[in-house]
N, C-alpha and C positions, 0 to 999 in steps of 0.2 A: 713761026714761034711767037712773034709779037701779037699776031692775030689771035693765037690760041690763048695767050695770057689775058688779052683784052676781053675775050669771050668769057673766060672764067670770072674776071672781075665784074663783068656785067651780070652774070648769073648770081654771084655772091651778093651784089648790091640789091638786086631785085628780090631774091629769096631770103636774104639774111641768114644763110646757112652757117652752121658751125663747121669747124675744120674737119671733124672726124667723118661725117658722111661723104664729104667731097674728097677726103684723103684716098678713098678707094680708086679715084680717077688716076692716081699716080701709078697704079699697077699697069696702066696702059702706056705709060711714058717710060721708054727705055733709056733715054738720054739722061745721064746724071746731072748735067748742067741744067737741063730743062726741069728736072724734078726739083732741083734746088730753088729755081725761080718760083715754081708752084708753091713750095713750102713757105717762101717769104711772102707770097701773095696771101696764102691762107692765114698766116699769123698777123697780117696787117689789120685784121678786124674789119674796118670799112675803108677800102682802098680808094674808092671814088665817092663823090657826093655831089649831086646836082643841086641840092638845097642844104641849108644848115638850120633844121627846124626846131632845135631845142638847145639846152645847155650842152656844150661840147659837141654839137652836131649830131648826125645820125648815130644812134646807139651809144651816145656819149663817148665816142672813140677819139674825138679831137683831131681827126685826119680828113683832109680833102686832097687827094692826089690827082685830081683831074687836070691840074695845070701847075706849072712852077711858080712859086711866089718869089718876090724880091727879097734879097738878104741885106740890101743897103738902101737907106733913104736919108733925106735931110729935110726936115720940116721947114726950117728957116729959108732954104733955097728952093723949096718946092720940088726937090728931087724925088721922083717916084711917089709923090703925094697926089692922088687922083682928085680928092676933095676932102674938106673938113667942114663939119656943120656944128654950130653950138647947140647943145642940148640943155634945157633948163633943169634946175633942181639938183638933187643929190641922189645917186643910186650906184650900186655895184652890179646890177643886173647886166647880163651880156646881150649883145645884139643877136637876133636870129634872122634868117634869110629864107625867103621863098620866092622863086622866080626873080623878078626885077624889083622886089620890095624888101627893105630892111625894116624890121620892127624893133623897137626899144621902149622900155618902160622907165618911169622916173617918178620921184616924189618931190614935189615943189613946195618948199617951206619958206618961211620969212628970211630974208637976207641971204648971205653967202655962208652956208653952214660949213663948219670945220670938220675935217677928217684927219686924225692923227695917223702917222705911218711910222714904221720902224719896229725894231725888236725891243719890246718892253713888256712889263707885267701889269699895266694899269687895267683893272677890271671894272672900275666904276663906270656906269652907263652915262651917256651924254644927256644933257638937260636941254631938250628942245621940244617940249610938249606943247607946241602951238599948232594951229590949224595947218594941215598939209593938203595938197592935191596930188592924188595918184593918177598918172596919165599914161596913155599908150600912144606912141608916135609911129607913123609910117613914112619912110624916106625912099626916094628913088635910088636904086642900087648904083646906077651909072653916074648920077650927078650929085647925090646927097641932098637934093631938094626935099623939103618936108611936104609930103602929099596931104597928110592930115594929122591933127593933134587932138586926141579925144580925152575928156575927163572921165575917169572911172568912178572915183568917189572923192569925197572931201570931208575932212574933220580932224580932230585931235587924235594922234596915234594912240591906239589902245595899249601899246607897249613901248618900252624904251629901247635904245640901241647902244651897242658898244661904241666907244669913241672912234674906233677904226671901221665901224659898220655904217649902214644906212637904214632908212625905213623902206627901202625898195631893193632888196638883195636878190630876190628870186627872178630867174630868167624866164620869160614867157615861152610858150611852145605853140606850134601851129601844124595843121595838116594841109594847109593851102586854102582852106575854106573858112576855118575858124581859128581864133587866137585865144589861148587860155593863159591867164596871168594870176599869180598869187600876189596880192598886195599886203603881205604880212598878216597882221591880226585883222585887217579889214576884210579879208576873205578871198574866195576864188571867183574870178570874173571871166566871162567868155564874150568875145567880140566877133563880129563878122569881118570880112575883108575890107569893108568901108569904114570900120571903126565903130559900128553901131553895137551897143551893149545888148547881148542876147539874153543873158541870165547871170545871176551871181548867187554864191552860197556863203553863208557865215560858217566858218570853220572853228569859231571860238577864239579865245585869246591865245595867239601863238607866242607864248612867253618862253623863249629859249635863252637859257643862261647857265651859269656855272652851277651844277647840281649841289656843290658844297656851300655855295653862297647864293641862294635863290634870289636875293635882292639885286644881284648883278645881271640884269637883263641885257642880252647882247643882240637881240634882233633875229628874225627868222630868215632863212635863206634857201631852204629846200625848194626846188623848182618843180612845176608840173611836167608830166610826160604824157604825150598823146600816142595812142596805138589802137588801131582797129576800131575807130569810132568811140573810144573811151578816153577819159583823162584820169590819170592816177596821181594822187598826192600822198606824200609822207609827212606826217605831223608829229614829230617827236619833240615834246615840250615838257615843261615842269608840271606834269600831271595830266591824265586823260589823253595819253598819246595814242595815235592810231594811224593806219594806212587805209585808204579808201579809193574806190573806183566810182566814177560818175559817167553818165551818158553825155557825150560831148554835144549832142544835138539840143537837149533840153535841160541838162543839169540834174536829172534824176540820180539819186544815190543808188548804185547797183549793189554795193556791198561795203562793209566797214569792219575792219578787224582791229581789235585792241592790241596795243603794244606796251611792253613793260621794260623801259630802258631809260637811260639819261637822255637829255636833249641832244639831238644830232642835227647836223646842217647839210648833210649830203642829199643829193637827188636820187630817186629810184631809177633803176635801169631795167628795161624790158629785154628779155633774152629768150632765144629758142633752145630747148633741150629735147632733141628728138622731135616728137610731135606735140610736145608740151610747151606752152608759153608761160614763163615765170617772171616775177618781179623781184629783182635783187635789191637789197637795202643794206647799208652799212650801219653798224652799231657798236656798242661796247658789250653789253650783256646779251644783245640779240641782233647780231648780224644774221641775215637769213634770206630765204626765198619764199615767195607766196605765189599761189596759183593765180594767173591773170584773170581767169574766168570767174572765180568766186572768192578770192582773197584768203583761201585756206593755206595754212602754213605747210611748206614742203620740207624745209630743213632750217635749222638754226645753229648758231655757233656763239659760245660765250668767250670772253677774253678779247684783249686788244687795247687800244688807247681809249681813255675815258672822255675825250672830247672828239667824237667822230665827225669829220668834216668831208673828206673826199668821197666822190661818187664811185660806185663799182664800175669796172670796165671789163669787157669780155673779148676773148680771142682764143681760137684753138681748142674749144670745148672747156675752157677754164674761165672762171670769174675771179678777178683780182680785187682784193679789199685791203685797205690800209688805214691806220690812224697814227698820228705822230705825236700824241700827247700821253703822258703817263709812263709807267714803268716798262710795260711790255712793248708797246708801239710796233707791232709787226707789219711786214709786207707779206701777204700770203695769197695763195691761189686755191680755189675750191672747184671741184668738178661740177659741171652743170647738171649732171645726172644724179647728184647726191640726194639722200633722203634722211629724215630723222634728225636726231641730235648729234652733231658732229664734234661736240666738245670733248677733248681728250680727258680721260679719267685715269687716276692712279699713276702707273708708271708709263702710260702711253705717251709717246712723243707727239703724236698727232693721229687723228682718226683717218679712216680709209677715204673719207670724202675730201680731205685736205691734200691737195697734190704736193704743195711745198709751202714752207714758211721760213722767213728770215726775221729773227728777233732784232729789235732795236734798229730797224732799217725803214720804218714807215714814214709816211708823209703827214704833215700837220694840216696845212691849209689846202695844198694843191692836190687835184686829182691826177694820178699818174697817166702815162700814155704808152701805148704799144705801137711800134712801127717795125715792120718786118719781124725778125725773130727776137727783138729786144723790148723790154719794158723799162721805162725811164721814170724815176721818181725824184722829186726835189723837195728838200726841207725848207722851212721858212727862212733859214739862214743862208740859202743858196747852195747847199751841198747836193749835187746831182749824183744819184746812184743808178747804174745801168745793170739790169738783170737779164739773164736768159729767161724769156717769158715762159718757156716750157718747163725748165728745171729749177729756176730760181737762183741759179749760180750767179754770183756777182762778177761782172766783167770789169767795172771800175767804179770809183767813188771820188768825185772831184768837186771843187768849189767854183761857183760863179761869183765874180766880184771879189771884194775884199773882206766880206763877212759882216759888214755894217748895214747892208741893205736887207729889208724884209721882202719876202716873196709870198704873195697871196694868190694872184691869178694863175690859173692852170695852164700848162703848155699846150700848144697846138702844133700841127705839122702838115707839110705838103707832101709827105712821104720821103722827102730827101733831106730836109732840114727841120730842126726843132727850134721853136721860139719860146724862150723863157723870159717873162716880164717881171721886173722888180717893182716894188710899190712906188719908187720915185721915178718910174718911167723908163728905166734902162731895159732894152730888149737884147738879150744874149742869144745869138744864133749858133747852134752847134749841129754837126752832121748827125744824121740818124742812121749811122752805120755801125754802131757799137764801139767806136773809137772816139776818145774825148779830144776835142779841140774847140776853141771859140773862133768861128769863122769871122765874125764881126760883132760889134756892139753898136746899137743905134739908140737914139733917145726919142721919146714921145713928147718931151718938153713939159710934161704934166704928171701929176700923180695918177697911177693906174692900178686898181685892184680888181678890175673886171677882166674876165677871160675873153680873149679875142675870138672872132669867127673868121672862117675862110670860105671863099666861094670863087671858083674859077680863076685862081691865081691872085686874088686880092685879099689882103688882110684887113679886117675891120676891127679897130680898137676903140673902145669906149674909155676915155680918160675922164678926169674930174669935171671938165666943162664942155667937152665936145666928142663927136664921133668922127673918126678918121678912116678913110679908105686908102690903103697903102698898096700900090701896085704899079705896073708899067703905065706910064702916062700915055693917054691916047691922043692922036693927032686931031686937031680941030678942023 
């Protein structure tokens, strides 16, 4: 039984299949308990992960179930702290991992720049328009030693940032040979494994801010995605928005499709729909899917929250989208094989392409996560809602903390536990079984707005001043 499940996990990881083609395998499984395990595996999205190559890992799923992670640690005592390395500058970009290397980007400005945290409504951008250096660092995964530290570009930022944001929010992506990084308005940069700059592209001024108050610049955060030798970028900004694909080898633009929406901050997600590869993007007036080959629109959907931040996630033939700002702020699931305009009209409650929708249950800053049969979403005030991923039925809605903490970093999981991190560095660990309880609460001892990475049972957290590896300590 265990060998059978592991074999299926291996096939799913390699082929990145959706649940429905593999679902036919269940017809050969007569044992009800075995079939139930199969279903849980299928809904897990990416159940194993050798590498963590982009924002939220493979397919943006946020899960690495290849090994059990620690649920308790103590930084002061060094308990389950494998290493911690100071990282210069200010950035909310997440670490990525390939093999034995951890990559992280940063923007180094003058002095110790401030980041405000908490639940508040200040939209005035920070005033730090002085020269910055945008850098890419490589660290040894086992020791935290900095292998190299490369300068990507230097200059005065072309845009301003939200006081809670940084000039380096976008997480890099890698295919093991090249690393692509967006340094905000400074452009798209591509490096080799030794940190040599291969090429760069000017994407224009990436001015993302409140569409009602354009002067409130908040900084760019959509991350690049690498797939099949191409890098895809989503640039929803205050005017001239677009999605584009570039050749990863030489930076040639392969296609570019104009978009007409408010600024968004989510990362695109590449997904398979039968024999079609599509790019999923979040939005307000234009949530949608584009053909990976040529950028042509496949489907679109209007409505939702008016400040779209979360990244789409995929499991079981469905793509889940959410926005937690504005009147509607839904959590909803769209069928991957959808086509055309999915926006409900007249008396329609929802179009045929929308599998389910829960009004006023969306996330604001965090990307949701699917583990097993359940989807978990967390509001910026710490309210976690657990949904049935297939039907959208709500299983529970409970609060983490006392309601005074802000939550920006997205959750990650080892397949057994979920890790939710507050802005002040409290990490709440809850079981990923559809039942609410807080197993333990740990502290990172620093501000943290960056989403963690997981690899082989180790959690990698990027806090305000350092990168930490949290896992079982190894004997020397």
